[in-house]
N, CA, C and O of each residue as an XYZ file, in Angstrom:
732
protein
N     -20.487    -67.372     -5.729
C     -19.805    -68.340     -4.948
C     -18.118    -67.667     -5.240
O     -17.197    -67.556     -4.431
N     -18.160    -67.353     -6.479
C     -16.964    -67.127     -6.827
C     -16.081    -65.929     -5.851
O     -14.871    -65.786     -5.672
N     -16.993    -65.346     -5.450
C     -16.858    -63.840     -4.300
C     -16.878    -64.267     -3.159
O     -16.369    -63.497     -2.344
N     -17.370    -65.448     -2.657
C     -16.677    -65.817     -1.725
C     -15.532    -66.485     -1.110
O     -15.082    -66.532      0.034
N     -15.189    -67.014     -2.302
C     -13.600    -67.494     -2.318
C     -12.609    -66.285     -2.838
O     -11.683    -66.205     -2.030
N     -12.476    -65.395     -3.807
C     -11.854    -64.042     -3.321
C     -11.572    -63.713     -2.428
O     -10.440    -63.647     -1.950
N     -13.335    -63.209     -1.660
C     -12.968    -62.766     -0.133
C     -12.120    -63.572      1.037
O     -11.432    -63.204      1.989
N     -12.465    -64.707      0.558
C     -12.077    -65.759      2.186
C      -9.966    -65.719      1.565
O      -9.151    -65.565      2.475
N      -9.357    -65.884     -0.081
C      -8.349    -65.199     -0.638
C      -7.614    -63.945     -0.435
O      -6.581    -63.684     -1.051
N      -8.206    -63.097      0.518
C      -7.909    -61.714      0.624
C      -7.708    -61.781      2.192
O      -6.817    -61.290      2.885
N      -8.687    -62.454      2.499
C      -8.573    -62.375      4.123
C      -7.893    -63.124      4.333
O      -7.332    -62.515      5.244
N      -7.252    -64.256      4.274
C      -5.617    -65.185      3.865
C      -4.990    -64.439      4.153
O      -4.585    -64.152      5.279
N      -4.669    -63.702      2.586
C      -2.979    -63.258      2.229
C      -3.116    -61.517      3.298
O      -2.090    -60.872      3.514
N      -4.413    -61.062      3.787
C      -3.660    -60.357      4.853
C      -3.330    -60.819      6.297
O      -2.598    -60.207      7.075
N      -3.726    -61.535      6.449
C      -2.857    -62.595      8.046
C      -1.341    -62.853      7.954
O      -0.474    -62.820      8.826
N      -1.290    -63.086      6.798
C       0.031    -63.678      5.970
C       0.740    -61.996      6.398
O       1.589    -61.606      7.199
N       0.090    -61.516      5.648
C       1.316    -60.030      5.853
C       1.060    -59.111      6.762
O       1.301    -57.908      6.659
N       0.469    -59.777      7.841
C       0.127    -58.648      8.552
C       1.113    -59.775     10.036
O       1.593    -59.463     11.126
N       1.056    -60.480      9.626
C       1.630    -61.632     10.371
C       3.555    -60.984     10.722
O       4.195    -60.674     11.727
N       3.898    -61.074      8.848
C       5.584    -61.135      8.875
C       5.730    -59.768      9.392
O       6.748    -59.436     10.000
N       4.492    -58.746      9.120
C       4.863    -57.545      9.723
C       4.613    -57.172     11.042
O       3.953    -56.133     11.066
N       4.922    -57.676     12.330
C       4.897    -57.700     13.392
C       6.530    -57.757     13.969
O       6.709    -56.650     14.477
N       7.243    -58.218     14.048
C       8.759    -58.304     14.480
C       8.980    -56.566     14.018
O       8.934    -56.506     12.790
N       9.171    -55.369     14.554
C       9.433    -55.037     13.965
C      11.019    -53.921     15.086
O      11.316    -52.734     14.953
N      11.680    -55.040     16.109
C      12.365    -53.919     16.861
C      13.897    -53.750     16.145
O      14.565    -52.811     16.577
N      14.650    -54.799     14.821
C      15.707    -54.077     14.186
C      15.187    -53.184     13.300
O      15.987    -52.419     12.760
N      14.128    -53.111     13.048
C      14.066    -51.615     11.767
C      13.731    -49.764     13.885
O      14.016    -48.571     13.988
N      13.071    -50.789     14.841
C      13.397    -49.547     14.962
C      15.140    -49.279     16.040
O      15.917    -48.328     15.950
N      15.203    -50.054     16.617
C      16.863    -50.760     16.602
C      18.021    -49.408     15.616
O      18.703    -48.414     15.865
N      17.665    -50.132     14.626
C      18.184    -49.697     12.150
C      17.719    -47.824     13.029
O      18.785    -47.332     13.399
N      17.055    -47.300     13.212
C      16.401    -45.812     13.482
C      17.012    -45.095     14.493
O      17.585    -44.011     14.376
N      16.887    -45.641     15.318
C      18.028    -44.876     16.813
C      19.085    -45.256     16.519
O      19.476    -44.234     15.955
N      19.977    -46.002     16.440
C      20.913    -45.922     16.094
C      21.975    -44.969     14.670
O      23.177    -44.718     14.765
N      21.340    -44.718     13.831
C      21.297    -43.646     12.579
C      21.029    -41.906     13.286
O      21.543    -40.846     12.931
N      19.788    -42.258     14.646
C      19.987    -40.775     15.388
C      20.970    -40.532     15.894
O      21.264    -39.354     16.094
N      21.813    -41.564     16.273
C      22.480    -41.519     17.733
C      23.644    -40.646     16.577
O      23.792    -39.424     16.604
N      24.371    -41.567     15.625
C      25.564    -41.350     14.815
C      25.318    -40.112     13.740
O      26.002    -39.887     12.742
N      24.347    -39.485     14.129
C      24.541    -38.405     12.343
C      22.941    -37.447     13.634
O      21.743    -37.572     13.889
N      24.395    -36.401     14.081
C      23.491    -35.073     14.702
C      23.711    -33.998     13.514
O      24.643    -34.097     12.717
N      22.728    -32.933     13.481
C      22.546    -31.671     12.405
C      23.296    -31.128     13.709
O      23.288    -31.247     14.935
N      24.172    -30.227     12.319
C      24.965    -28.952     13.418
C      24.066    -27.760     12.497
O      24.188    -27.305     11.360
N      23.139    -27.533     13.598
C      23.326    -25.824     12.693
C      23.279    -25.285     13.702
O      22.797    -25.233     14.833
N      23.920    -24.881     12.993
C      24.915    -22.681     13.070
C      24.068    -21.843     13.905
O      22.948    -21.539     13.496
N      24.820    -21.122     15.920
C      24.238    -20.866     16.217
C      23.292    -19.302     15.802
O      24.190    -18.587     15.357
N      22.312    -18.686     15.755
C      21.963    -17.289     15.973
C      22.468    -16.701     15.797
O      23.559    -17.026     16.264
N      22.555    -15.422     15.142
C      22.974    -14.222     15.566
C      23.095    -13.035     16.763
O      23.630    -12.192     16.042
N      23.081    -12.952     16.925
C      22.486    -11.881     18.333
C      21.101    -11.011     18.066
O      21.671     -9.938     17.873
N      20.334    -10.837     17.984
C      19.575     -9.031     18.041
C      20.058     -7.844     17.835
O      20.370     -7.629     19.006
N      20.335     -7.007     17.348
C      21.705     -6.121     17.491
C      19.817     -5.329     17.816
O      18.649     -5.676     17.636
N      20.601     -4.097     18.391
C      19.795     -3.428     19.478
C      19.196     -2.135     18.028
O      19.459     -1.499     17.008
N      18.242     -2.516     19.075
C      17.235     -0.843     17.983
C      17.827      0.463     18.506
O      18.195      0.878     19.605
N      17.766      0.922     17.299
C      18.133      2.665     17.476
C      17.168      3.068     17.441
O      16.368      2.166     17.193
N      16.595      4.218     17.582
C      15.253      4.906     17.344
C      15.751      6.006     16.721
O      16.824      6.444     17.136
N      15.042      6.712     15.538
C      15.738      7.936     14.437
C      14.197      8.897     14.654
O      13.009      8.752     14.364
N      14.999      9.854     15.292
C      13.472     11.135     15.164
C      13.676     11.374     13.941
O      14.751     11.971     13.902
N      13.153     11.222     12.609
C      12.350     12.301     11.980
C      11.772     13.665     12.084
O      10.597     14.019     12.181
N      13.239     14.569     12.027
C      13.526     16.171     12.572
C      12.838     16.864     10.815
O      12.862     18.094     10.762
N      12.525     16.454     10.083
C      11.918     16.872      9.008
C      10.981     17.604      8.756
O      10.673     17.707      7.569
N      10.449     18.125      9.453
C       8.926     19.026      9.707
C       9.254     19.972      8.561
O      10.350     20.436      8.248
N       7.453     20.244      7.725
C       7.782     20.981      6.981
C       8.452     20.548      5.241
O       8.270     21.151      4.183
N       9.166     19.416      5.493
C       9.851     19.156      4.238
C       9.099     17.597      3.634
O       8.588     16.963      4.556
N       8.998     17.053      2.505
C       8.000     16.470      2.160
C       8.289     14.720      3.117
O       9.340     14.088      3.217
N       7.035     14.418      3.619
C       6.847     13.425      3.998
C       7.625     12.031      3.135
O       7.618     11.852      1.917
N       8.473     10.873      4.527
C       9.423     10.193      3.817
C       7.997      9.306      2.727
O       8.110      9.255      1.502
N       7.255      8.939      3.178
C       6.479      8.025      2.676
C       5.372      8.205      2.237
O       4.389      7.545      2.576
N       5.371      9.418      1.161
C       4.487      9.665     -0.415
C       5.722      9.618     -0.850
O       6.819      9.552     -0.297
N       5.053      9.699     -2.843
C       6.546      9.360     -3.508
C       6.863     11.072     -4.104
O       5.892     11.751     -4.436
N       7.986     11.534     -4.173
C       7.804     12.344     -4.490
C       6.319     13.178     -6.000
O       5.620     12.694     -6.890
N       6.533     14.354     -5.519
C       5.507     15.408     -6.950
C       6.491     15.570     -8.478
O       6.659     16.662     -9.019
N       6.722     15.050     -8.689
C       7.386     15.699    -10.085
C       7.391     17.600    -10.143
O       6.262     18.005     -9.863
N       8.159     18.497    -10.368
C       7.805     19.862    -10.624
C       8.617     20.103    -10.976
O       9.702     19.574    -10.734
N       8.367     21.107    -11.772
C       8.783     21.805    -12.851
C       9.490     23.393    -12.935
O       8.797     24.408    -12.854
N      10.537     23.410    -13.058
C      11.448     23.677    -13.044
C      11.206     25.571    -13.286
O      11.812     25.993    -14.272
N      10.813     26.096    -12.893
C       9.651     27.974    -13.666
C      10.920     28.089    -14.014
O      11.870     27.686    -13.343
N      11.013     28.995    -15.751
C      12.128     29.736    -16.081
C      12.184     30.457    -15.018
O      11.441     30.158    -14.083
N      13.168     31.693    -14.893
C      13.818     32.869    -14.070
C      12.808     34.047    -15.697
O      12.757     33.400    -16.743
N      12.349     35.075    -15.761
C      11.856     35.177    -17.194
C      11.914     36.816    -17.029
O      11.468     37.525    -16.127
N      12.496     37.091    -18.012
C      12.702     38.661    -16.888
C      12.115     39.492    -18.319
O      12.792     39.657    -19.334
N      10.863     39.908    -18.148
C       9.648     40.908    -18.990
C      10.366     42.664    -19.327
O      10.029     43.664    -19.960
N      11.240     42.328    -18.664
C      11.595     44.025    -18.845
C      12.722     44.145    -20.831
O      13.481     45.090    -21.047
N      12.590     43.490    -21.433
C      13.443     42.514    -21.951
C      12.251     42.635    -23.944
O      11.179     42.084    -24.192
N      12.923     43.359    -24.670
C      11.662     43.352    -25.577
C      12.150     42.882    -26.841
O      12.472     43.441    -27.890
N      12.087     40.849    -26.159
C      12.510     40.251    -27.743
C      10.598     39.142    -26.635
O       9.505     39.410    -26.138
N      11.520     37.971    -26.914
C      10.155     36.564    -27.633
C      10.171     36.423    -25.936
O      11.170     36.597    -25.238
N       8.830     36.068    -25.458
C       8.863     35.413    -24.350
C       8.036     34.572    -24.369
O       7.613     34.293    -25.490
N       7.574     33.973    -23.431
C       6.289     32.819    -23.157
C       5.408     33.332    -22.101
O       5.624     34.038    -21.115
N       4.069     32.633    -22.712
C       2.637     33.640    -21.754
C       2.949     33.058    -20.435
O       3.443     32.297    -19.603
N       2.702     33.409    -20.610
C       2.305     33.201    -18.763
C       1.675     33.363    -17.419
O       1.656     33.000    -16.243
N       1.152     34.173    -18.380
C      -0.644     34.069    -17.801
C      -1.531     33.099    -17.899
O      -2.156     32.595    -16.965
N      -1.601     32.798    -19.152
C      -2.054     31.465    -19.216
C      -2.074     29.965    -18.670
O      -0.970     29.473    -18.901
N      -2.856     29.122    -18.077
C      -2.480     27.484    -17.429
C      -2.237     27.323    -18.263
O      -2.332     27.854    -19.370
N      -1.789     26.362    -17.769
C      -0.742     24.776    -18.295
C      -1.675     23.836    -18.546
O      -2.754     24.118    -18.025
N      -1.662     22.706    -19.221
C      -2.122     22.003    -19.359
C      -1.549     20.738    -18.360
O      -0.997     21.025    -17.298
N      -1.725     19.320    -18.784
C      -1.871     18.247    -17.861
C      -0.435     17.583    -18.781
O       0.501     16.932    -18.318
N      -0.731     18.128    -20.574
C       0.417     17.234    -21.304
C       1.948     18.165    -21.048
O       2.946     17.625    -21.524
N       2.068     18.937    -20.637
C       2.938     20.547    -20.168
C       3.702     20.184    -18.936
O       4.736     20.822    -18.741
N       3.278     19.038    -17.863
C       5.012     17.915    -17.489
C       5.484     17.194    -17.774
O       6.235     16.391    -17.221
N       5.078     17.353    -18.885
C       6.269     15.829    -19.549
C       7.202     16.082    -21.202
O       6.746     16.370    -22.308
N       8.662     15.824    -20.750
C       9.129     15.880    -22.046
C       8.498     15.359    -22.992
O       7.638     14.514    -22.743
N       8.691     15.621    -23.884
C       8.276     15.381    -25.356
C       8.598     14.256    -25.572
O       7.816     13.701    -26.344
N       9.558     13.536    -25.177
C      10.658     12.362    -25.329
C       9.333     11.075    -24.773
O       9.260     10.026    -25.413
N       8.761     11.223    -24.050
C       8.211     10.893    -23.112
C       5.962     10.811    -23.792
O       4.980     10.443    -23.147
N       6.027     11.146    -24.716
C       5.228     11.596    -25.000
C       4.660     10.751    -27.167
O       5.368     10.845    -28.169
N       3.665     10.271    -27.097
C       3.353      9.187    -28.245
C       2.477      9.097    -28.782
O       1.397      8.658    -28.389
N       2.834      9.601    -30.065
C       1.357     10.032    -31.123
C       1.093      8.095    -31.583
O       1.840      7.187    -31.947
N      -0.181      8.216    -31.335
C      -1.110      6.798    -31.575
C      -1.937      7.479    -32.212
O      -2.851      7.976    -31.552
N      -1.916      7.604    -32.959
C      -3.132      8.033    -34.228
C      -3.589      9.303    -34.099
O      -3.042     10.117    -33.355
N      -4.668      9.576    -34.846
C      -5.716     10.835    -35.322
C      -7.214     10.482    -35.130
O      -7.570      9.413    -34.633
N      -7.973     11.335    -35.506
C      -8.965     11.790    -35.473
C      -9.981     12.372    -36.180
O     -10.466     13.219    -35.430
N     -10.623     12.367    -37.339
C     -11.345     13.518    -37.698
C     -12.923     13.438    -37.828
O     -13.550     12.439    -37.477
N     -13.423     14.398    -38.279
C     -15.007     15.184    -37.377
C     -15.113     15.037    -39.194
O     -14.915     16.109    -39.765
N     -15.426     13.721    -40.194
C     -15.621     14.002    -41.584
C     -16.857     14.926    -41.720
O     -16.746     15.704    -42.667
N     -18.023     15.041    -41.003
C     -19.579     16.049    -40.484
C     -19.185     17.616    -41.358
O     -19.849     18.433    -41.995
N     -17.913     17.494    -41.017
C     -18.435     19.594    -40.379
C     -17.298     19.763    -42.219
O     -16.081     19.593    -42.300
N     -18.202     20.106    -43.325
C     -17.991     21.017    -44.671
C     -16.570     21.373    -44.809
O     -15.662     20.813    -45.423
N     -16.590     22.340    -44.157
C     -15.797     23.790    -45.030
C     -14.451     22.695    -44.562
O     -14.057     21.975    -45.479
N     -13.963     22.587    -43.626
C     -12.520     21.868    -43.362
C     -12.600     20.925    -41.837
O     -12.958     21.316    -40.726
N     -12.314     20.109    -42.094
C     -12.638     18.851    -41.371
C     -11.567     19.764    -40.420
O     -10.681     20.583    -40.661
N     -12.472     18.823    -38.547
C     -11.134     19.213    -37.837
C     -10.486     17.657    -38.015
O     -10.832     16.692    -38.697
N      -8.985     17.975    -36.728
C      -8.486     16.930    -36.872
C      -7.799     17.302    -35.368
O      -7.485     18.375    -34.851
N      -7.684     15.232    -34.706
C      -6.983     15.814    -33.667
C      -5.694     15.005    -33.557
O      -5.451     14.484    -34.646
N      -4.777     14.715    -32.624
C      -3.719     13.837    -32.564
C      -4.546     13.733    -31.398
O      -5.270     14.550    -30.830
N      -4.096     11.806    -31.043
C      -4.003     11.539    -29.619
C      -3.263     10.719    -29.256
O      -3.242      9.536    -29.594
N      -2.263     11.527    -28.189
C      -1.229     10.996    -27.602
C      -0.809     10.888    -26.390
O      -0.931     11.570    -25.372
N      -0.232      9.808    -26.691
C      -0.055      8.518    -25.189
C       0.868      9.195    -24.283
O       1.724      9.830    -24.899
N       0.963      9.259    -22.996
C       1.345      9.624    -21.711
C       2.333      9.122    -20.955
O       1.638      8.398    -20.243
N       3.279      8.982    -20.623
C       4.403      8.104    -19.644
C       3.601      7.283    -19.007
O       3.724      6.102    -18.680
N       2.519      8.281    -18.832
C       1.588      7.100    -17.780
C       0.052      6.206    -17.678
O      -0.763      5.918    -16.801
N       0.353      5.837    -20.109
C      -0.531      5.781    -19.739
C      -1.392      6.400    -20.306
O      -1.017      6.182    -21.458
N      -2.483      7.162    -20.439
C      -2.988      7.324    -20.564
C      -2.922      8.356    -22.453
O      -2.036      8.754    -23.209
N      -4.423      8.361    -22.416
C      -4.333      8.848    -24.266
C      -5.448      9.466    -24.111
O      -6.592      9.097    -23.842
N      -4.524     11.348    -24.501
C      -4.843     12.319    -25.011
C      -5.552     12.618    -25.599
O      -5.303     11.910    -26.574
N      -6.916     13.542    -26.040
C      -6.984     14.609    -27.401
C      -7.089     16.018    -27.568
O      -7.844     16.805    -26.997
N      -5.564     16.377    -29.090
C      -5.224     17.622    -28.637
C      -5.731     18.131    -30.274
O      -6.247     17.284    -31.003
N      -5.590     19.185    -30.639
C      -6.286     19.366    -31.706
C      -5.152     20.997    -32.120
O      -4.599     21.283    -31.058
N      -4.852     21.696    -32.888
C      -4.172     22.488    -33.607
C      -4.342     23.597    -32.372
O      -5.484     23.714    -31.930
N      -3.384     24.348    -31.833
C      -3.557     24.897    -31.005
C      -2.993     24.930    -29.675
O      -2.660     25.893    -28.985
N      -2.948     23.536    -29.423
C      -2.877     23.208    -27.625
C      -1.687     23.252    -27.286
O      -1.083     23.856    -28.172
N      -0.937     22.911    -26.400
C       0.815     23.269    -25.709
C       0.666     21.541    -25.140
O      -0.351     20.869    -24.967
N       1.887     21.244    -24.980
C       2.760     20.444    -24.997
C       4.600     19.906    -24.849
O       5.598     20.070    -25.550
N       4.377     19.383    -23.861
C       6.114     19.615    -23.090
C       6.659     20.346    -22.714
O       6.287     21.428    -23.168
N       7.322     20.411    -22.154
C       8.087     21.106    -20.975
C       8.904     23.152    -21.774
O       9.169     24.242    -21.267
N       8.952     22.614    -22.999
C       9.253     24.240    -23.723
C       8.487     25.246    -23.737
O       8.941     26.303    -24.175
N       6.884     25.168    -23.178
C       5.953     26.422    -24.050
C       5.186     26.225    -25.296
O       4.400     27.062    -25.738
N       5.606     24.376    -26.189
C       5.505     23.722    -26.861
C       3.882     23.661    -28.019
O       2.873     23.018    -27.728
N       4.050     24.458    -29.220
C       2.446     24.768    -29.010
C       1.951     23.854    -30.585
O       2.817     23.898    -31.459
N       1.025     23.297    -30.841
C       0.825     22.134    -31.676
C       0.501     23.110    -32.744
O      -0.516     23.739    -32.452
N       1.133     23.527    -34.137
C       0.931     24.378    -35.240
C       0.558     23.276    -36.253
O      -0.544     23.588    -36.706
N       1.032     22.010    -36.864
C       0.090     21.100    -37.889
C      -0.222     19.999    -37.374
O       0.065     19.478    -36.296
N      -0.805     19.703    -38.191
C      -1.227     17.727    -37.420
C      -1.262     17.149    -38.853
O      -1.879     17.715    -39.756
N      -0.771     16.325    -38.975
C      -0.757     15.232    -40.513
C      -2.081     13.255    -39.742
O      -2.959     13.279    -38.880
N      -1.746     12.422    -40.286
C      -2.369     11.442    -40.471
C      -0.918     11.248    -39.837
O      -1.137     10.377    -38.995
N      -0.130     11.429    -39.791
C       1.671     10.787    -39.628
C       2.398     11.294    -38.865
O       3.241     10.708    -38.186
N       2.067     12.944    -38.883
C       3.442     12.921    -37.411
C       2.644     14.894    -37.119
O       1.844     15.241    -37.988
N       2.881     15.724    -36.194
C       2.138     17.009    -35.901
C       3.756     17.676    -36.070
O       4.889     17.204    -36.152
N       3.399     18.476    -36.070
C       4.639     18.995    -35.492
C       4.497     20.487    -34.946
O       3.637     21.351    -35.120
N       6.130     20.431    -33.944
C       5.002     21.353    -32.365
C       6.859     22.293    -32.721
O       7.987     22.087    -33.168
N       5.797     23.551    -31.983
C       7.262     24.361    -31.975
C       7.014     25.157    -30.218
O       6.155     25.706    -29.528
N       8.694     24.644    -30.195
C       8.650     25.240    -28.638
C       9.278     26.710    -28.590
O       9.443     27.229    -29.694
N       9.470     27.094    -28.012
C       9.683     28.372    -26.849
C      11.176     27.647    -25.766
O      11.113     27.278    -24.593
N      12.595     27.650    -26.843
C      13.685     27.917    -25.432
C      14.036     28.316    -25.067
O      13.561     29.337    -25.564
N      15.316     29.005    -23.736
C      15.880     29.901    -22.997
C      17.170     29.767    -24.248
O      17.381     28.620    -24.640
N      18.030     30.909    -24.877
C      18.815     31.752    -25.445
C      19.400     32.162    -24.010
O      20.089     33.151    -24.257
N      19.460     31.951    -22.890
C      20.179     32.503    -21.854
C      20.879     33.757    -21.709
O      21.807     33.946    -20.923
N      20.197     34.932    -22.816
C      20.349     35.959    -22.245
C      18.790     36.342    -21.737
O      18.646     37.564    -21.680
N      17.616     35.597    -21.362
C      16.758     36.599    -20.992
C      15.377     35.374    -21.620
O      14.596     34.592    -21.078
N      15.739     35.873    -23.265
C      15.228     35.904    -24.271
C      15.208     33.905    -25.372
O      15.902     32.900    -25.531
N      13.852     34.526    -25.793
C      13.531     32.751    -25.889
C      13.880     32.762    -27.335
O      14.299     33.813    -27.819
N      13.751     31.708    -28.069
C      14.067     31.233    -29.437
C      12.473     30.356    -29.572
O      11.786     29.865    -28.676
N      12.231     30.411    -31.168
C      12.217     28.825    -31.467
C      12.550     28.044    -31.525
O      13.750     28.063    -31.253
N      11.888     26.342    -31.961
C      12.644     25.619    -32.166
C      11.649     24.622    -32.252
O      10.837     24.515    -31.333
N      11.598     23.764    -33.384
C      10.616     23.155    -34.696
C      11.235     22.114    -33.794
O      12.340     21.980    -33.269
N       9.415     21.011    -33.822
C      10.011     19.141    -32.900
C       8.810     18.654    -33.997
O       8.067     19.411    -34.621
N       8.835     17.255    -34.048
C       7.569     16.361    -34.272
C       7.815     15.631    -33.586
O       8.815     15.614    -32.869
N       7.031     14.915    -33.638
C       5.905     13.834    -32.573
C       5.698     12.984    -34.070
O       4.683     13.128    -34.753
N       6.685     12.199    -34.402
C       5.800     11.168    -35.474
C       4.394      9.606    -35.147
O       4.356      9.119    -34.018
N       3.892      9.324    -35.724
C       3.100      8.406    -35.511
C       3.835      6.999    -35.320
O       4.570      6.470    -36.154
N       3.358      6.294    -33.554
C       4.276      5.095    -33.539
C       3.485      3.901    -33.600
O       2.347      3.829    -33.135
N       4.213      2.771    -34.292
C       3.912      1.505    -34.357
C       3.228      0.834    -32.981
O       3.477      0.757    -31.778
N       2.291      0.435    -33.856
C       1.956     -0.780    -32.564
C       2.925     -1.896    -32.144
O       2.880     -2.355    -31.003
N       3.931     -2.400    -33.201
C       4.788     -2.959    -32.758
C       5.817     -2.803    -32.206
O       6.362     -3.857    -31.878
N       6.477     -1.647    -31.885
C       7.494     -0.813    -31.261
C       6.920     -0.630    -29.741
O       7.722     -0.201    -28.912
N       5.752     -0.890    -29.370
C       5.597     -0.862    -28.122
C       6.183     -1.584    -27.144
O       5.878     -1.391    -25.967
């Protein structure tokens, strides 16, 4: 009984509200009047520029759509002089294309199973995010840097630097372990 009464009341209220909203002429009149008074001022579009074709005449040169490859400057080495010279016949490693500033020491590895002298490797992170394992005698850096000593905290590197007269001199450099917080 209660449901029938509540449904009847809902129907009465619906009819009441619908009959009150049937006359919308004043609302329509207001909308028309507002549209006539307010017009949007949109600036005209600029004229489309004329397309000019550019003929790329760089045949034999690097494609403009390919990233440039980092090229290492080759040193002019005078082999006729009797002084210190780098070894040019050896194959260069991947880490010799990076400056020492772009390399970070991330840790070391040791092999405890070797009884006489445990081998220690240095873990080096290159600028592109790859980690490389190096040992004593390996090369890195732009100036023929060779690893001489590896400790748990640093690497001692001896580089060959041109002296300007066609000969080369030794320079000692270090890479130290980088903390995780300094990433």
